[in-house]
C-alpha positions in Angstrom: 67.2 73.9 72.9 68.3 76.7 70.9 64.9 78.4 71.1 65.1 77.7 74.5 68.4 80.2 75.3 67.2 82.5 72.7 63.4 83.4 74.8 65.2 83.5 77.9 68.5 85.9 76.1 65.5 88.0 75.0 63.6 88.2 78.7 66.4 89.7 79.9 67.1 91.7 77.3 63.3 93.3 77.5 63.8 93.7 81.8 64.7 97.1 82.7 67.5 97.7 85.1 68.6 100.7 86.7 72.1 102.2 86.6 73.5 100.6 89.7 72.5 97.1 88.5 73.2 97.9 84.9 77.4 98.8 86.5 77.4 96.0 88.7 76.5 93.8 85.8 79.2 95.2 84.0 82.0 95.0 86.7 80.7 91.5 87.4 82.0 90.4 83.4 84.6 92.4 83.1 86.0 90.8 86.3 85.3 87.5 84.8 87.0 88.4 81.7 90.1 89.0 83.6 90.1 86.6 85.7 89.8 83.9 82.6 92.5 86.0 80.7 95.0 86.0 83.9 93.9 82.1 84.3 94.5 81.0 80.8 98.0 82.8 80.8 99.0 81.5 83.7 98.3 78.1 82.2 100.5 78.9 79.7 103.3 79.7 81.3 103.2 76.8 83.7 102.8 73.8 80.4 106.5 73.2 79.7 107.9 74.1 76.1 109.7 71.6 74.2 112.5 73.5 72.2 113.6 72.1 69.1 117.1 70.3 69.2 119.7 72.2 68.0 121.3 71.8 64.1 124.3 70.0 64.5 127.5 71.6 62.9 128.8 69.8 59.4 131.7 67.9 60.7 134.6 69.8 58.8 136.0 68.1 55.3 137.8 68.2 52.8 139.1 72.0 53.0 138.7 72.9 56.5 142.3 72.0 57.4 145.5 74.2 57.1 146.3 71.7 53.8 143.0 72.3 52.5 143.3 75.9 52.1 
């Protein structure tokens, strides 16, 4: 199966293309990457973030009152 993909890739790389075709392919790739990155960013922002519970402050003990100072 991997050999089949390798052969297809080799065939694509051996094909001659014009400058216009090359620029179209590069444009599609850049648009695709931009779209994927934007989608992942939106997905990350839409997931609610669970905040860690706040640490409780220690209850005042001996020495916190006026008598302990």
